[in-house]
DSSP file (Angstrom, degrees, kcal/mol; ACC not computed):
  #  RESIDUE AA STRUCTURE BP1 BP2  ACC     N-H-->O    O-->H-N    N-H-->O    O-->H-N    TCO  KAPPA ALPHA  PHI   PSI    X-CA   Y-CA   Z-CA
    1    1 A M              0   0    0      0, 0.0     3,-0.4     0, 0.0    44,-0.0   0.000 360.0 360.0 360.0 136.3 -227.4  208.8  -40.7
    2    2 A T        +     0   0    0      1,-0.2     3,-0.3     2,-0.1     4,-0.1   0.405 360.0  76.5 -99.8   1.0 -223.7  208.1  -40.2
    3    3 A D     >  +     0   0    0      1,-0.2     4,-2.2     2,-0.1     3,-0.2   0.159  54.9 113.5 -99.5  18.4 -223.6  209.4  -36.6
    4    4 A L  H  > S+     0   0    0     -3,-0.4     4,-2.3     1,-0.2    -1,-0.2   0.905  78.5  48.8 -60.1 -43.0 -225.2  206.4  -34.9
    5    5 A S  H  > S+     0   0    0     -3,-0.3     4,-1.9     1,-0.2    -1,-0.2   0.846 110.8  52.1 -66.1 -30.9 -222.0  205.4  -33.0
    6    6 A K  H  > S+     0   0    0     -3,-0.2     4,-2.0     2,-0.2    -1,-0.2   0.864 107.7  51.2 -71.6 -35.8 -221.6  209.0  -31.8
    7    7 A V  H  X S+     0   0    0     -4,-2.2     4,-2.5     2,-0.2    -2,-0.2   0.922 109.9  50.3 -64.0 -43.9 -225.2  209.1  -30.5
    8    8 A E  H  X S+     0   0    0     -4,-2.3     4,-2.7     1,-0.2    -2,-0.2   0.897 107.9  53.8 -60.5 -40.4 -224.5  205.9  -28.6
    9    9 A T  H  X S+     0   0    0     -4,-1.9     4,-2.3     2,-0.2    -1,-0.2   0.912 109.0  48.0 -61.1 -44.0 -221.4  207.5  -27.2
   10   10 A V  H  X S+     0   0    0     -4,-2.0     4,-2.4     2,-0.2     5,-0.2   0.931 112.3  49.8 -61.8 -45.8 -223.4  210.5  -25.9
   11   11 A A  H  X S+     0   0    0     -4,-2.5     4,-2.9     1,-0.2     5,-0.2   0.934 112.0  46.9 -60.1 -47.4 -226.0  208.1  -24.4
   12   12 A R  H  X S+     0   0    0     -4,-2.7     4,-1.5     1,-0.2    -1,-0.2   0.907 114.2  46.9 -63.9 -42.1 -223.4  206.0  -22.6
   13   13 A A  H  X S+     0   0    0     -4,-2.3     4,-0.8    -5,-0.2    -1,-0.2   0.892 116.8  44.5 -65.6 -39.0 -221.5  209.0  -21.2
   14   14 A T  H >X S+     0   0    0     -4,-2.4     4,-3.1    -5,-0.2     3,-0.6   0.898 107.8  55.9 -75.0 -41.9 -224.7  210.6  -20.0
   15   15 A W  H 3X S+     0   0    0     -4,-2.9     4,-2.7     1,-0.2     5,-0.2   0.890  99.7  60.9 -59.7 -39.8 -226.3  207.6  -18.5
   16   16 A R  H 3< S+     0   0    0     -4,-1.5     4,-0.3    -5,-0.2    -1,-0.2   0.876 116.1  33.1 -55.3 -37.9 -223.3  207.0  -16.2
   17   17 A V  H X< S+     0   0    0     -4,-0.8     3,-0.6    -3,-0.6    -2,-0.2   0.916 120.3  48.1 -83.3 -48.4 -224.0  210.4  -14.7
   18   18 A A  H 3< S+     0   0    0     -4,-3.1    -3,-0.2     1,-0.2    -2,-0.2   0.850 122.0  31.5 -65.3 -37.3 -227.8  210.6  -14.9
   19   19 A Y  T >X S+     0   0    0     -4,-2.7     4,-2.3    -5,-0.2     3,-2.0   0.301  79.3 133.2-110.6   9.3 -228.5  207.1  -13.4
   20   20 A N  T <4 S+     0   0    0     -3,-0.6    -4,-0.0    -4,-0.3    -3,-0.0  -0.454  87.8   4.5 -60.5 122.9 -225.6  206.7  -11.0
   21   21 A G  T 34 S+     0   0    0      2,-0.4    -1,-0.3    -2,-0.3    -2,-0.1   0.375 125.3  72.4  81.5  -5.1 -227.2  205.4   -7.8
   22   22 A I  T <4 S+     0   0    0     -3,-2.0    -2,-0.2     1,-0.4    -3,-0.1   0.781 102.9  25.7-104.3 -43.9 -230.6  205.2   -9.4
   23   23 A M  S  < S-     0   0    0     -4,-2.3    -1,-0.4   123,-0.0    -2,-0.4  -0.981  91.4-105.0-126.8 131.5 -230.3  202.2  -11.7
   24   24 A P     >  -     0   0    0      0, 0.0     4,-2.4     0, 0.0     3,-0.4  -0.211  29.1-119.7 -55.9 145.2 -227.9  199.3  -11.2
   25   25 A D  H  > S+     0   0    0      1,-0.2     4,-2.7     2,-0.2     5,-0.2   0.871 113.2  54.3 -54.0 -41.4 -224.9  199.4  -13.5
   26   26 A E  H  > S+     0   0    0      1,-0.2     4,-2.4     2,-0.2    -1,-0.2   0.894 108.8  48.0 -63.5 -39.6 -225.8  196.0  -15.0
   27   27 A V  H  > S+     0   0    0     -3,-0.4     4,-2.8     2,-0.2     5,-0.3   0.916 110.6  52.3 -66.8 -42.6 -229.3  197.2  -15.9
   28   28 A Q  H  X S+     0   0    0     -4,-2.4     4,-3.0     1,-0.2     5,-0.3   0.948 111.2  46.8 -56.8 -48.8 -227.8  200.4  -17.4
   29   29 A R  H  X S+     0   0    0     -4,-2.7     4,-2.8     1,-0.2     5,-0.2   0.924 112.8  49.2 -59.9 -44.9 -225.5  198.2  -19.6
   30   30 A R  H  X S+     0   0    0     -4,-2.4     4,-1.7     2,-0.2    -1,-0.2   0.924 115.0  43.3 -62.7 -44.9 -228.3  195.9  -20.6
   31   31 A L  H  X S+     0   0    0     -4,-2.8     4,-3.5     2,-0.2     5,-0.4   0.911 114.8  49.5 -69.1 -41.7 -230.7  198.8  -21.6
   32   32 A L  H  X S+     0   0    0     -4,-3.0     4,-2.3    -5,-0.3    -2,-0.2   0.930 110.5  50.6 -61.6 -44.5 -227.9  200.7  -23.4
   33   33 A D  H  < S+     0   0    0     -4,-2.8     4,-0.2    -5,-0.3    -1,-0.2   0.873 118.7  39.1 -60.3 -36.7 -226.9  197.7  -25.3
   34   34 A S  H >< S+     0   0    0     -4,-1.7     3,-0.6    -5,-0.2    -2,-0.2   0.946 122.7  36.9 -78.4 -50.8 -230.5  197.1  -26.3
   35   35 A W  H 3< S+     0   0    0     -4,-3.5    -3,-0.2     1,-0.2    -2,-0.2   0.721 123.1  40.5 -79.5 -22.4 -231.7  200.6  -27.0
   36   36 A Y  T 3< S+     0   0    0     -4,-2.3    -1,-0.2    -5,-0.4    -2,-0.1   0.165  79.1 123.8-117.7  18.6 -228.5  202.1  -28.5
   37   37 A S  S <> S-     0   0    0     -3,-0.6     4,-2.8    -4,-0.2     5,-0.3  -0.418  77.0-109.5 -67.4 155.6 -227.4  199.2  -30.7
   38   38 A P  H  > S+     0   0    0      0, 0.0     4,-2.4     0, 0.0     5,-0.2   0.884 120.7  51.0 -54.8 -38.3 -226.9  200.2  -34.4
   39   39 A E  H  > S+     0   0    0      2,-0.2     4,-2.3     1,-0.2     5,-0.2   0.925 111.5  46.3 -66.2 -44.1 -230.0  198.2  -35.3
   40   40 A S  H  > S+     0   0    0      2,-0.2     4,-2.3     1,-0.2    -1,-0.2   0.923 114.9  46.2 -66.1 -44.4 -232.2  199.7  -32.6
   41   41 A L  H  X S+     0   0    0     -4,-2.8     4,-2.4     2,-0.2    -2,-0.2   0.900 111.5  52.1 -65.9 -39.7 -231.1  203.3  -33.4
   42   42 A S  H  X S+     0   0    0     -4,-2.4     4,-1.8    -5,-0.3    -1,-0.2   0.919 110.8  48.5 -60.8 -42.6 -231.6  202.6  -37.2
   43   43 A G  H  X S+     0   0    0     -4,-2.3     4,-0.9     1,-0.2    -2,-0.2   0.895 110.1  51.4 -63.6 -40.6 -235.1  201.4  -36.4
   44   44 A A  H  < S+     0   0    0     -4,-2.3     3,-0.4     1,-0.2    -2,-0.2   0.898 110.0  49.5 -63.5 -40.8 -235.8  204.4  -34.3
   45   45 A L  H  < S+     0   0    0     -4,-2.4    -1,-0.2     1,-0.2    -2,-0.2   0.853 114.2  45.0 -66.2 -34.3 -234.7  206.8  -37.0
   46   46 A A  H  < S+     0   0    0     -4,-1.8    -1,-0.2    -5,-0.2    -2,-0.2   0.559  86.1 117.3 -87.3  -8.5 -236.8  205.0  -39.6
   47   47 A A  S >< S-     0   0    0     -4,-0.9     3,-1.0    -3,-0.4    -3,-0.0  -0.308  71.7-109.6 -64.1 140.1 -239.9  204.8  -37.5
   48   48 A P  T 3  S+     0   0    0      0, 0.0    -1,-0.1     0, 0.0     3,-0.1  -0.345  99.5  21.6 -66.2 151.5 -242.9  206.6  -38.8
   49   49 A R  T 3  S+     0   0    0      1,-0.2    20,-3.2    19,-0.1     2,-0.4   0.711  97.6 126.2  66.3  23.6 -244.1  209.8  -36.9
   50   50 A T  E <   -A   68   0A   0     -3,-1.0     2,-0.4    18,-0.2    18,-0.2  -0.907  41.7-166.5-116.0 139.9 -240.6  210.2  -35.4
   51   51 A S  E     -A   67   0A   0     16,-2.6    16,-3.0    -2,-0.4     2,-0.5  -0.993   5.8-167.3-121.7 133.7 -238.3  213.2  -35.4
   52   52 A F  E     -A   66   0A   0     -2,-0.4     2,-0.4    14,-0.2    14,-0.2  -0.985   2.9-165.8-123.7 123.3 -234.6  212.8  -34.4
   53   53 A F  E     -A   65   0A   0     12,-3.0    12,-2.3    -2,-0.5     2,-0.4  -0.921   6.1-177.8-112.1 133.1 -232.5  215.9  -33.7
   54   54 A I  E     -A   64   0A   0     -2,-0.4     2,-0.4    10,-0.2    10,-0.2  -0.988   5.9-164.5-128.0 138.8 -228.7  215.8  -33.4
   55   55 A A  E     -A   63   0A   0      8,-2.3     7,-2.5    -2,-0.4     8,-1.3  -0.976   6.8-164.6-125.9 141.5 -226.5  218.7  -32.6
   56   56 A K  E     -A   61   0A   0     -2,-0.4     2,-0.4     5,-0.3     5,-0.2  -0.826  12.7-161.3-121.7 158.0 -222.7  218.9  -33.1
   57   57 A S  E >  S-A   60   0A   0      3,-2.4     3,-2.1    -2,-0.3    -2,-0.0  -0.969  84.4 -13.7-138.3 124.4 -219.9  221.0  -32.0
   58   58 A T  T 3  S-     0   0    0     -2,-0.4     3,-0.1     1,-0.3    -1,-0.0   0.877 131.1 -53.0  46.8  44.0 -216.6  221.0  -33.9
   59   59 A G  T 3  S+     0   0    0      1,-0.2     2,-0.4     0, 0.0    -1,-0.3   0.283 115.1 112.5  84.2 -10.3 -217.9  217.8  -35.7
   60   60 A A  E <  S-A   57   0A   0     -3,-2.1    -3,-2.4   -54,-0.0     2,-0.4  -0.787  71.7-119.0 -99.1 138.3 -218.7  215.9  -32.5
   61   61 A V  E     +A   56   0A   0     -2,-0.4    -5,-0.3    -5,-0.2     3,-0.1  -0.614  38.1 167.8 -70.3 125.2 -222.2  214.9  -31.5
   62   62 A I  E     +     0   0A   0     -7,-2.5    21,-2.8    -2,-0.4     2,-0.3   0.555  60.5   9.8-116.0 -14.8 -222.8  216.6  -28.2
   63   63 A R  E     +AB  55  82A   0     -8,-1.3    -8,-2.3    19,-0.2    -1,-0.3  -0.989  57.2 179.8-160.2 156.0 -226.6  216.2  -27.8
   64   64 A F  E     -AB  54  81A   0     17,-2.1    17,-2.4    -2,-0.3     2,-0.3  -0.987   4.7-168.2-156.1 159.2 -229.6  214.5  -29.3
   65   65 A A  E     -AB  53  80A   0    -12,-2.3   -12,-3.0    -2,-0.3     2,-0.4  -0.992   6.9-156.6-148.9 147.0 -233.3  214.1  -28.9
   66   66 A Q  E     -AB  52  79A   0     13,-2.6    12,-2.0    -2,-0.3    13,-1.5  -0.995   9.5-171.2-126.6 133.6 -236.0  211.9  -30.3
   67   67 A F  E     -AB  51  77A   0    -16,-3.0   -16,-2.6    -2,-0.4     2,-0.5  -0.962   4.6-162.1-122.9 140.3 -239.7  212.8  -30.4
   68   68 A V  E     -AB  50  76A   0      8,-2.7     8,-3.0    -2,-0.4     2,-0.5  -0.985  19.3-132.0-126.6 122.5 -242.5  210.4  -31.4
   69   69 A R  E     - B   0  75A   0    -20,-3.2     6,-0.3    -2,-0.5     3,-0.1  -0.600  25.0-179.7 -71.9 122.5 -246.0  211.7  -32.4
   70   70 A R        -     0   0    0      4,-1.8     2,-0.3    -2,-0.5     5,-0.2   0.712  61.2 -12.5 -98.6 -25.0 -248.5  209.7  -30.4
   71   71 A S  S    S-     0   0    0      3,-1.8    -1,-0.2     0, 0.0    37,-0.0  -0.895  83.7 -78.2-158.2-175.7 -251.7  211.2  -31.7
   72   72 A A  S    S+     0   0    0     -2,-0.3     3,-0.1     1,-0.2    -3,-0.0   0.672 131.4  31.9 -68.9 -14.9 -253.1  214.1  -33.7
   73   73 A Q  S    S+     0   0    0     35,-0.2    36,-2.4     1,-0.1    37,-2.1   0.620 114.0  57.1-114.4 -19.0 -252.6  216.2  -30.6
   74   74 A S  E     - c   0 110A   0     35,-0.2    -4,-1.8    34,-0.2    -3,-1.8  -0.866  45.7-173.9-129.1 154.0 -249.6  214.9  -28.7
   75   75 A V  E     -Bc  69 111A   0     35,-1.8    37,-2.2    -2,-0.3     2,-0.4  -0.979  18.4-141.5-135.4 146.4 -246.0  214.1  -29.1
   76   76 A E  E     -Bc  68 112A   0     -8,-3.0    -8,-2.7    -2,-0.3     2,-0.9  -0.933   9.8-138.6-114.0 133.5 -243.7  212.3  -26.7
   77   77 A L  E     +Bc  67 113A   0     35,-3.1    37,-0.6    -2,-0.4   -10,-0.2  -0.806  29.1 173.4 -83.0 107.2 -240.0  213.2  -26.0
   78   78 A T  E     +     0   0A   0    -12,-2.0     2,-0.3    -2,-0.9   -11,-0.2   0.718  61.9  14.0 -94.5 -22.5 -238.6  209.7  -25.8
   79   79 A R  E     +B   66   0A   0    -13,-1.5   -13,-2.6     2,-0.0    -1,-0.3  -0.970  55.2 161.0-151.8 136.2 -234.9  210.6  -25.5
   80   80 A I  E     +B   65   0A   0     -2,-0.3     2,-0.4   -15,-0.2   -15,-0.2  -0.838  14.6 164.7-153.1 121.0 -232.9  213.8  -24.8
   81   81 A Y  E     -B   64   0A   0    -17,-2.4   -17,-2.1    -2,-0.3     2,-0.4  -0.999  15.6-170.8-140.7 140.0 -229.3  213.6  -23.7
   82   82 A V  E     -B   63   0A   0     -2,-0.4   -19,-0.2   -19,-0.2     5,-0.2  -0.992  41.8 -97.3-127.4 134.7 -226.5  216.2  -23.6
   83   83 A L    >>  -     0   0    0    -21,-2.8     3,-2.3    -2,-0.4     4,-0.7  -0.212  38.4-117.4 -49.3 139.0 -222.9  215.3  -22.8
   84   84 A P  G >4 S+     0   0    0      0, 0.0     3,-0.9     0, 0.0    -1,-0.1   0.837 113.1  53.9 -53.1 -38.4 -222.3  215.9  -19.1
   85   85 A D  G 34 S+     0   0    0      1,-0.2    -2,-0.1     3,-0.0     0, 0.0   0.575 110.5  48.3 -75.7  -5.9 -219.6  218.6  -19.7
   86   86 A R  G X4 S+     0   0    0     -3,-2.3     3,-0.8   -24,-0.1     5,-0.5   0.420  86.4 113.1-108.3  -2.9 -222.1  220.5  -21.9
   87   87 A Q  T << S+     0   0    0     -3,-0.9    -4,-0.0    -4,-0.7     0, 0.0  -0.317  71.8  28.7 -69.7 155.8 -225.0  220.4  -19.6
   88   88 A R  T 3  S+     0   0    0      1,-0.1    -1,-0.2    -2,-0.0    -3,-0.0   0.697  93.6 100.6  66.7  22.6 -226.3  223.6  -17.9
   89   89 A S  S <  S-     0   0    0     -3,-0.8    -2,-0.1     0, 0.0    -1,-0.1   0.362  99.9-103.5-113.9   2.7 -225.1  225.7  -20.9
   90   90 A G  S  > S+     0   0    0     -4,-0.1     4,-1.7     4,-0.0     5,-0.1   0.366  91.5 113.5  94.4  -5.5 -228.5  226.0  -22.7
   91   91 A V  H  > S+     0   0    0     -5,-0.5     4,-1.8     1,-0.2     5,-0.1   0.867  75.0  52.8 -70.8 -33.8 -227.9  223.4  -25.4
   92   92 A G  H  > S+     0   0    0     -6,-0.2     4,-2.4     2,-0.2    -1,-0.2   0.921 109.2  47.9 -66.1 -43.5 -230.6  221.1  -24.0
   93   93 A I  H  > S+     0   0    0      1,-0.2     4,-2.8     2,-0.2    -1,-0.2   0.860 109.6  53.6 -67.8 -33.9 -233.3  223.7  -24.0
   94   94 A R  H  X S+     0   0    0     -4,-1.7     4,-1.8     2,-0.2    -1,-0.2   0.895 109.7  48.4 -65.6 -38.1 -232.4  224.8  -27.6
   95   95 A L  H  X S+     0   0    0     -4,-1.8     4,-1.6     2,-0.2    -2,-0.2   0.927 113.1  47.2 -65.2 -45.7 -232.8  221.2  -28.7
   96   96 A L  H  X S+     0   0    0     -4,-2.4     4,-2.4     1,-0.2    -2,-0.2   0.923 111.3  51.5 -60.4 -45.6 -236.1  220.9  -26.9
   97   97 A D  H  X S+     0   0    0     -4,-2.8     4,-2.5     1,-0.2    -1,-0.2   0.824 103.2  58.5 -65.2 -31.6 -237.3  224.2  -28.4
   98   98 A A  H  X S+     0   0    0     -4,-1.8     4,-1.8     2,-0.2    -1,-0.2   0.923 109.6  44.8 -62.4 -42.6 -236.4  223.1  -31.9
   99   99 A G  H  X S+     0   0    0     -4,-1.6     4,-2.5     2,-0.2     5,-0.2   0.931 111.6  52.2 -64.9 -45.5 -238.7  220.2  -31.5
  100  100 A L  H  X S+     0   0    0     -4,-2.4     4,-2.5     1,-0.2    -2,-0.2   0.888 107.9  52.0 -59.1 -39.9 -241.4  222.4  -30.0
  101  101 A A  H  X S+     0   0    0     -4,-2.5     4,-1.7     1,-0.2    -1,-0.2   0.915 110.2  48.8 -63.4 -42.6 -241.2  224.8  -32.9
  102  102 A E  H  X S+     0   0    0     -4,-1.8     4,-0.7     1,-0.2    -2,-0.2   0.923 114.3  45.0 -62.0 -44.1 -241.6  221.9  -35.4
  103  103 A F  H  <>S+     0   0    0     -4,-2.5     5,-2.1     1,-0.2     4,-0.5   0.826 107.3  57.0 -75.1 -31.1 -244.6  220.5  -33.5
  104  104 A A  H ><5S+     0   0    0     -4,-2.5     3,-1.2     1,-0.2    -1,-0.2   0.908 105.1  53.8 -62.1 -39.8 -246.3  223.9  -33.1
  105  105 A G  H 3<5S+     0   0    0     -4,-1.7    -1,-0.2     1,-0.3    -2,-0.2   0.744 107.1  51.6 -65.1 -23.6 -246.2  224.2  -36.9
  106  106 A E  T 3<5S-     0   0    0     -4,-0.7    -1,-0.3    -3,-0.3    -2,-0.2   0.487 117.3-113.4 -90.2  -4.8 -247.9  220.9  -37.2
  107  107 A G  T < 5 +     0   0    0     -3,-1.2    -3,-0.2    -4,-0.5    -2,-0.1   0.603  60.0 156.8  83.6  11.3 -250.7  221.9  -34.8
  108  108 A L      < -     0   0    0     -5,-2.1    -1,-0.2     1,-0.1   -34,-0.2  -0.429  29.8-155.4 -69.4 148.9 -249.8  219.5  -32.1
  109  109 A K        +     0   0    0    -36,-2.4    46,-2.3     1,-0.2    47,-0.4   0.814  59.8  16.2-101.5 -36.1 -251.1  220.6  -28.6
  110  110 A Y  E     -cD  74 154A   0    -37,-2.1   -35,-1.8    44,-0.3     2,-0.4  -0.983  52.7-145.0-147.5 157.8 -248.9  219.0  -26.0
  111  111 A L  E     -cD  75 153A   0     42,-2.9    42,-2.2    -2,-0.3     2,-0.3  -0.951  17.2-165.2-119.3 134.3 -245.6  217.3  -25.3
  112  112 A T  E     -cD  76 152A   0    -37,-2.2   -35,-3.1    -2,-0.4     2,-0.3  -0.826   5.9-177.8-116.0 159.5 -245.1  214.5  -22.7
  113  113 A V  E     -cD  77 151A   0     38,-2.0    38,-2.8    -2,-0.3     2,-0.4  -0.982  15.4-148.0-151.5 146.3 -242.0  213.0  -21.3
  114  114 A Q  E     + D   0 150A   0    -37,-0.6     2,-0.3    -2,-0.3    36,-0.2  -0.969  21.2 178.3-116.3 136.1 -241.2  210.2  -18.8
  115  115 A V  E     - D   0 149A   0     34,-2.4    34,-2.5    -2,-0.4    -2,-0.0  -0.975  39.5 -91.9-136.0 146.7 -238.2  210.5  -16.5
  116  116 A E  E >   - D   0 148A   0     -2,-0.3     3,-1.8    32,-0.2    32,-0.3  -0.356  36.5-128.0 -55.9 133.3 -236.8  208.2  -13.8
  117  117 A R  T 3  S+     0   0    0     30,-3.4    -1,-0.1     1,-0.3    31,-0.1   0.855 107.8  49.0 -54.6 -39.2 -238.3  209.3  -10.5
  118  118 A G  T 3  S+     0   0    0     29,-0.4     2,-1.8     1,-0.1    -1,-0.3   0.489  80.7 102.7 -82.4  -3.1 -234.8  209.6   -8.9
  119  119 A N    <>  +     0   0    0     -3,-1.8     4,-2.6     1,-0.2     5,-0.2  -0.566  45.1 172.1 -82.5  81.0 -233.3  211.6  -11.7
  120  120 A R  H  > S+     0   0    0     -2,-1.8     4,-2.6     1,-0.2    -1,-0.2   0.873  73.9  51.1 -62.0 -40.5 -233.4  214.9   -9.9
  121  121 A N  H  > S+     0   0    0      2,-0.2     4,-2.2     1,-0.2    -1,-0.2   0.927 112.3  46.9 -64.4 -43.5 -231.4  216.8  -12.6
  122  122 A G  H  > S+     0   0    0      1,-0.2     4,-2.4     2,-0.2    -2,-0.2   0.928 112.8  49.1 -61.9 -45.4 -233.7  215.6  -15.3
  123  123 A R  H  X S+     0   0    0     -4,-2.6     4,-2.5     1,-0.2     5,-0.2   0.899 110.4  50.6 -63.5 -40.5 -236.8  216.4  -13.4
  124  124 A R  H  X S+     0   0    0     -4,-2.6     4,-2.8     2,-0.2    -1,-0.2   0.916 109.7  51.7 -61.9 -42.4 -235.5  219.9  -12.6
  125  125 A F  H  X S+     0   0    0     -4,-2.2     4,-2.0     2,-0.2    -2,-0.2   0.945 112.2  45.0 -59.0 -49.0 -234.7  220.5  -16.3
  126  126 A Y  H  <>S+     0   0    0     -4,-2.4     5,-2.6     2,-0.2    -2,-0.2   0.905 114.0  48.7 -65.2 -40.9 -238.2  219.4  -17.4
  127  127 A E  H ><5S+     0   0    0     -4,-2.5     3,-1.4     1,-0.2    -1,-0.2   0.916 111.8  49.4 -64.7 -42.0 -239.9  221.5  -14.7
  128  128 A W  H 3<5S+     0   0    0     -4,-2.8    -1,-0.2     1,-0.3    -2,-0.2   0.849 106.8  57.7 -62.2 -34.0 -237.8  224.5  -15.6
  129  129 A A  T 3<5S-     0   0    0     -4,-2.0    -1,-0.3    -5,-0.2    -2,-0.2   0.326 128.3 -95.0 -83.1   8.5 -238.8  223.9  -19.3
  130  130 A G  T < 5S+     0   0    0     -3,-1.4     2,-0.3     1,-0.3    -3,-0.2   0.555  73.7 146.9  95.7   8.0 -242.5  224.2  -18.5
  131  131 A F      < +     0   0    0     -5,-2.6    -1,-0.3    -6,-0.2    22,-0.2  -0.617  21.3 162.4 -78.1 138.4 -243.5  220.6  -18.0
  132  132 A M  E     +E  152   0A   0     20,-3.5    20,-2.2    -2,-0.3    -1,-0.0  -0.646  35.3  66.1-137.8-169.5 -246.2  220.2  -15.3
  133  133 A E  E     -     0   0A   0     -2,-0.2    -1,-0.2    18,-0.2    17,-0.1   0.908  66.7-154.3  54.3  53.7 -248.8  217.7  -14.0
  134  134 A P  E     -     0   0A   0      0, 0.0     2,-0.4     0, 0.0    17,-0.2  -0.320  13.8-174.4 -61.4 138.5 -246.4  215.1  -12.7
  135  135 A R  E     -E  150   0A   0     15,-1.8    15,-3.0     2,-0.0     2,-0.2  -0.985  17.3-136.6-136.3 121.3 -247.9  211.6  -12.6
  136  136 A E  E     +E  149   0A   0     -2,-0.4     2,-0.3    13,-0.2    13,-0.2  -0.563  35.5 151.2 -81.6 142.3 -246.0  208.7  -11.1
  137  137 A L  E     -E  148   0A   0     11,-2.2    11,-2.9    -2,-0.2     2,-0.3  -0.952  31.1-135.4-155.2 170.3 -246.0  205.3  -12.9
  138  138 A S  E     -E  147   0A   0     -2,-0.3     2,-0.4     9,-0.2     9,-0.2  -0.965  13.2-170.1-133.8 154.6 -243.9  202.3  -13.3
  139  139 A R  E     -E  146   0A   0      7,-1.8     7,-3.3    -2,-0.3     2,-0.5  -0.988  19.8-132.9-146.5 132.2 -243.0  200.2  -16.4
  140  140 A E  E     +E  145   0A   0     -2,-0.4     2,-0.4     5,-0.3     5,-0.2  -0.750  27.5 178.0 -87.8 127.8 -241.2  196.9  -16.6
  141  141 A V  E >   -E  144   0A   0      3,-3.4     3,-1.8    -2,-0.5  -110,-0.1  -0.972  66.7 -25.0-134.5 117.3 -238.4  196.9  -19.2
  142  142 A E  T 3  S-     0   0    0     -2,-0.4     3,-0.1     1,-0.3    -1,-0.1   0.870 128.2 -44.8  49.1  46.0 -236.3  193.8  -19.8
  143  143 A G  T 3  S+     0   0    0      1,-0.2     2,-0.4     0, 0.0    -1,-0.3   0.487 120.3 101.8  83.5   3.2 -236.9  192.4  -16.3
  144  144 A Y  E <   - E   0 141A   0     -3,-1.8    -3,-3.4  -117,-0.1     2,-0.7  -0.964  66.2-135.1-122.7 137.7 -236.4  195.7  -14.5
  145  145 A V  E     - E   0 140A   0     -2,-0.4     2,-0.5    -5,-0.2    -5,-0.3  -0.823  17.6-150.6 -95.3 116.9 -239.1  198.0  -13.1
  146  146 A L  E     - E   0 139A   0     -7,-3.3    -7,-1.8    -2,-0.7     2,-0.8  -0.734   5.2-145.5 -84.5 128.2 -238.5  201.6  -13.9
  147  147 A A  E     - E   0 138A   0     -2,-0.5   -30,-3.4    -9,-0.2   -29,-0.4  -0.870  35.7-179.5 -92.9 110.7 -240.0  204.1  -11.4
  148  148 A L  E     -DE 116 137A   0    -11,-2.9   -11,-2.2    -2,-0.8     2,-0.4  -0.716  32.8-152.0-118.1 158.9 -241.1  207.0  -13.6
  149  149 A V  E     -DE 115 136A   0    -34,-2.5   -34,-2.4    -2,-0.3     2,-0.5  -1.000  18.7-152.9-123.7 128.4 -242.7  210.4  -13.5
  150  150 A E  E     -DE 114 135A   0    -15,-3.0   -15,-1.8    -2,-0.4     2,-0.3  -0.883  15.3-176.9-103.3 132.2 -244.6  211.5  -16.5
  151  151 A Y  E     -D  113   0A   0    -38,-2.8   -38,-2.0    -2,-0.5     2,-0.3  -0.814   6.0-164.8-118.4 161.1 -244.9  215.2  -17.2
  152  152 A R  E     -DE 112 132A   0    -20,-2.2   -20,-3.5    -2,-0.3   -40,-0.2  -0.984   5.8-179.1-142.2 157.8 -246.7  217.2  -19.9
  153  153 A R  E     -D  111   0A   0    -42,-2.2   -42,-2.9    -2,-0.3   -22,-0.1  -0.989  34.6-100.0-149.8 152.2 -246.5  220.7  -21.2
  154  154 A P  E     -D  110   0A   0      0, 0.0   -44,-0.3     0, 0.0   -45,-0.1  -0.411  25.4-136.0 -68.9 152.6 -248.3  222.7  -23.9
  155  155 A I  S    S+     0   0    0    -46,-2.3     3,-0.2   -47,-0.1   -51,-0.2   0.774  80.0  87.1 -82.2 -26.8 -246.5  223.1  -27.1
  156  156 A L        +     0   0    0    -47,-0.4   -55,-0.0     1,-0.2   -56,-0.0  -0.281  69.7  53.9 -66.4 159.4 -247.3  226.8  -27.5
  157  157 A G        -     0   0    0      1,-0.2     2,-0.2     2,-0.0    -1,-0.2   0.822  65.9-179.3  87.3  33.7 -245.0  229.3  -25.8
  158  158 A V        -     0   0    0     -3,-0.2    -1,-0.2     1,-0.2     3,-0.1  -0.497  15.3-160.0 -67.4 129.9 -241.7  228.3  -27.3
  159  159 A R  S    S+     0   0    0     -2,-0.2     2,-0.3     1,-0.2    -1,-0.2   0.913  73.4   4.0 -77.4 -44.5 -238.9  230.6  -25.8
  160  160 A R        -     0   0    0    -67,-0.2    -1,-0.2     1,-0.0   -59,-0.2  -0.884  54.7-166.2-135.6 164.2 -236.3  229.9  -28.5
  161  161 A S        +     0   0    0     -2,-0.3     2,-0.4    -3,-0.1   -67,-0.1   0.282  54.5  91.8-140.7  15.8 -236.4  227.9  -31.8
  162  162 A S        -     0   0    0    -61,-0.0     2,-0.6     2,-0.0   -64,-0.1  -0.902  54.7-148.9-117.5 145.7 -232.8  227.4  -33.0
  163  163 A V              0   0    0     -2,-0.4   -72,-0.1     1,-0.1   -68,-0.0  -0.948 360.0 360.0-107.4 120.8 -230.4  224.7  -32.4
  164  164 A N              0   0    0     -2,-0.6    -1,-0.1   -73,-0.1   -73,-0.1   0.372 360.0 360.0-110.2 360.0 -226.8  225.9  -32.5
């Protein structure tokens, strides 16, 4: 894939908005540098049981999502980001639905996602998209403890299935 730097650009632009006041700037920089380096993204793309969706508009990457199959029944949404100026336009749900359509065809039963507890916009998006059963947890990553909420939803019942 030749769009790795564009994916990193989307992540950096989105994190500034999504995690402002939730996660210290230094922690954001450290995690972005680690998780969105060309080596890390290349590894994520090549990982077995992973699907990576990218959507463009006029040649620019505006959103992306990564899904990782965790078992014969479940898949986890590990990343989904939409440029801030494109949020609330339906592009995120179309990206999510593209993944759901793929996994329904594979017979997978449910999708999970973990989101920062303080990320109200992210949590509203997931709840609107049919994710339920919130479960609070924490995870230490590179010396920082993430306060998370894990949601799950059935894979059946996809509203739309195209990414435009």
